[in-house]
N, C-alpha and C positions, 0 to 999 in steps of 0.2 A: 269324738272331738275332731273337728276339721283341722287337718294339718296345714300349717302355713308354708307356702312354697319357699324353698331355700333360696336365699339371695346370694348370688355370686359376687363376692366382694372383690374378686380379681377381674375387674373390667378391663377390656383390652386397652392398652395405653394409646392415647391420642398421638397421631403422627406429629413429629416435631416440625414446626414451621419456622423457616428462616425469614425473618423480616429484614429487608434491606434498610440500611441507614440512609441511603440516598434514594430519592424518587427518580427512578429510571424509566417510568412509564412513557413519558413524552418521547424520550430518545428511542425506546424500543418501537414505538408506533412509527416514528420517522424512518427508522431503519427498514422496517417492513414495507413502508410506502415507497422508499427508494428502490428496494428490491423489486417491488411490483412494477414500478415504472420502467426499470431497465428490462425486465422480462417481457415487456410489451413488444420488444424488438429483438431480444437476445434469448435464444433457447439454451437451457442448460448453463454450463460455465458457472455453477454456483460458487465454487471455490474462488475463482477470480473475482466475482462480484463481492463476496464477503471480505476478501482481502483488500479490495479497493475501498470499501466502506470503512473498514478498520483503519486503513491508512488515512482516510479523510478525518476520522475522529481522533486519531493519534497524532495528527499534524506531521505526517511523514510522506516523503516522495516515493514513487513507485516506478520500477522498470518492468515492462511487460515484454516477454520474449515468446515468439511463436511464429510459425510459418504464415505467409499471407493468407487472408481470407477467413480467419477464424474469429473475427469480431473484436480484435484488440482495440483498434481505433474507435470503432463504433461504441463499444462499452464505455470507454473513457469519455467520449462526447456525451453519452446519455447520462453518466454520473454527473458531469458538469451541469447539464441542463436541469437536474433535480435540485440544484442549489442556486439561489438567486444572487449570483455573483458574476463578475466579468470573466470571460473565457477567451483565450487566444490559442491558435494552433500555429506551430512553426514546423515547416518541412525542412529537415536538415539535408543539405547537399554538399558535395565536395568543395564547391566554390563559396560556401557561406562564410562570412567574416564575423568576428566578434561584434562589430558595430551593427550588423544586421540583426543581432539578437538583443544586445543591451541598449542600443541607441547611439546617437552621435551628436556632437556639437555642430550647429549650423550657424554660419555668419549671417547676421542681419544688417544689410547695408543702410537701413534707415537710422539705426542708432550706433552703427559701427561696433557692435558687440556680438559675441557668440552666445547662442542660447541652446540648451540641451533639449533634444527631441527624443522622447522615450521610445525604446524599441518594444517589440511584442512581448518581451519577458515581463513587462510591467502590467501584470494582470493578476487575478486571483487564482484561476485555473489555467495552467499552461500545458498544452499537449504538444510534445515534441515527437514528431513522426520520424522513424528511422534515425535515431540519435547517433548511431555508429557510422553514419555517412559523412559526418563533418570531421575535418582534420583536428589535430591536437590543439591548435591555437584557438579554435572556436570552442572545443570542449572545455578548455581551461577557463573560458568566460563564465561557465556555469558554476565553478567551484565556490566562489564567494556568495552568489545569490542563493544557491541551494542550501548552504550551511548557515549563513548569517542573515538571510532575507534582506540583503542590501546589495547595491551596485556602486562601485567606485569608478568614476570616469573623469579623467583629467584632474584628479586630486579632490573631486567633490563626491561625497557619499549621498546616495539616494536610497531611501528605505522603501521596501515593498509594502503595499497595502495588505493588511491581513484580511482573510486568510490567504496563504500562498502555498500552492500545491503544484508540483511538477509530476506529470505522468508521461513517461517516455516509452516508446516502443522500439523494438529491434527484431530483425529477421536473422535467425541463427544459421540459415541454410545458404543464402546468397551472400558470399563473402567478397565478391569482386567489387572494388570501389568502396570498401568499408574500412574503418579504423577501430582498433581494439580500444575499449574504454579504459582509461587509467584506473588503477586500484583505488586511488584517492577519490575519484569520482564515483565509482561503484559503491564505496563505503558511505556515500551520502544518500543512497537510496535505502529507505526502510525495508522495502520488500523487493525481491525479484520474483515475479510470477511467471512460471513457465506454463503456457497454455497448450493443452493437448487438442487433438482432433475430437470433434463431437462423436458420441456413440451412434450406433446405427439407428436407434429409436429417436434420438435427438435430431439426427439428420433428416429423418422422415418428417418430423415436426417442422423443421426449418423450411423444407420444401412446401409443406402444406400451408403454413402461415404466410410464406412469401407469395404463394399462388393466390391465397385468399385476399391479400392486399393488392393484387394485380401488379406485383413487383415494385410497389411504391413504398419507400420508407420516409414518411412524413414526420420528422423529428420534432416539429412544432407541436405535435400532439402530447409530447412529454410535459408534464406539469411540474412546476417548482414545488418542492416538498418543504424545504427549510430555507432560511435566509442566513446571512453572515452572522447576525446577532445570535440566532439560535445555535449555530455551529460553535461559536465561541463559548456559549453556555454549556453545550454538551462536552466540549473539550475540557472545560473546567471541572465538570463532574467526573470525568474519566481520571483526571489527576488525583481525585480523592478515593479511587478504588483501592481497597486494602491489599497489601502484599505482605504475608507473614514472613518471618525470618527464614523459616525452612524453605519457602518458595524462592526467596532471594538467593539462598545458598544453592538451590537447585539450578537456577539460571547461571550463577557464577561457575558451578561445576561443569556445566555444558560448554561454556565458552573457554574455560581453562583447559578442558580436554582437547579442544581444537589446536591449542598451542603446543601440546606434547604428543599429539598423535603422529605416528611414524609415516602415515599415508599422506600427511599434509606438509607442504613447505611453507605455507603461510596460514597462521591461525587468525581467529576473530579478535577484533579490538574491543576495548571497553565500550565503544560506541555501539557495538553489536549487543552487548549485555543490556544497555539502556534501551535499545530497540526492541529486544525481546520483552522487556518489562512493559514498555509503552504499548506494544501490540497486544500482549496478553491482557492488559487492563481494558483495552478496547473490545476484545473478544468477550471478556467477562461481562462488560456493560451491555453489549449487544445481546447477551443471553439473559439479561435482567438481574445479574448478580453484582454485589458491591465488593466482591473478593475474588482473588485469582486462585484457580485450581491448577494442579499439575497438567491436566488435559489442555488448559488454555496455553500453557507454555509449550507443550508438545505440538499443538496445532500450528503455532506461528513460527517455531524455531527453524524449520527447513527454509521457509521463504525469507527469513531474516539473515540466515547464515550462508546460503548456497553461493551467493555472489561475493562473499567476503573472505572465503577461504580458497586456498590454491593447492591442488594436488601435486605430489612429486612427479617428475617425468616418468618414473617407472610405473606408477599407478595410472597415469594417463594412457600409457601404452597398453596397459592391461584392460582398458576400457571401463575403469571404475569411474563413477560419477560422484560429484561432491555430495549429492543427496544420499548416496549409499553410505558414505562415511558418517554423515550426520545421523542417520538412522542407527548405525552401529554404536555411535557415542551415546545416544539417548538410551539405547537398550542396555548399555552397561552401567548406567548411573541409577542408583536406587531412588525410586519414586518417594518423595516425602509424604508422610501420613499426617 
């Protein structure tokens, strides 16, 4: 009698698939296209590019710090070109006045009335080069517009057209003729991105690609990937990204630890906690997920906190960096499961 083959009733379980509640396919495609457009002229610097895209999606301003010549300004300009919105660049100098940024009232002799002429801050993307070159009076002109997206001149309030994003650059080496940014202004930046020198391999690629273009950077070749309406829709989707209670507790623990750490004289504010949450949601969405993981939080936390905390004088003398303290804080806190 022919034996029937034994059937294995314990078939290997199928892998569990996570289906997103939110359709993030359009956003992911747009993010990949923005990366590709920027990489047409920028070699490497993947961390800076991803943080800039995350800030764009999370509706947060960015401060980029690094030595001259490492594509800080170029990358910001390329990002602006991928979005079909208005762009303005402001070069900050020691003689710059608040009216040069915000605008001023001009007398019209025809009707004997004053009319407000908008300054360059009235745009969707504003690139501020060498932001620490302007004095405190001009710096203070940015407080209201960066936080409330509005400008008040002579008692009249003017609202900024959405989207509104400030990307500022500063050079940490050349301190002659510069002014330290107030803590209140630093707190208005979602990220501070510290850009490093390129690696040896990346530098060879920079030379090769620059030589291949005959030294010409034709930025008009950069195509627009999304428009303002799409960006507003993406931002709305990001606000719907899930954050479980244990993740919220994880974020709160990190910021609370900065206020009790003996190496810090100034801890992070609740605005920092909100910044970590918004940035983590953007990173999750860029990865195609509708929920935040602890890795999302750990990825964004250094760039959200490093400019919001202040070391004690003793730790500064020891050469400790704010990033070192942040890493120690994250390492001590239990990762939620």
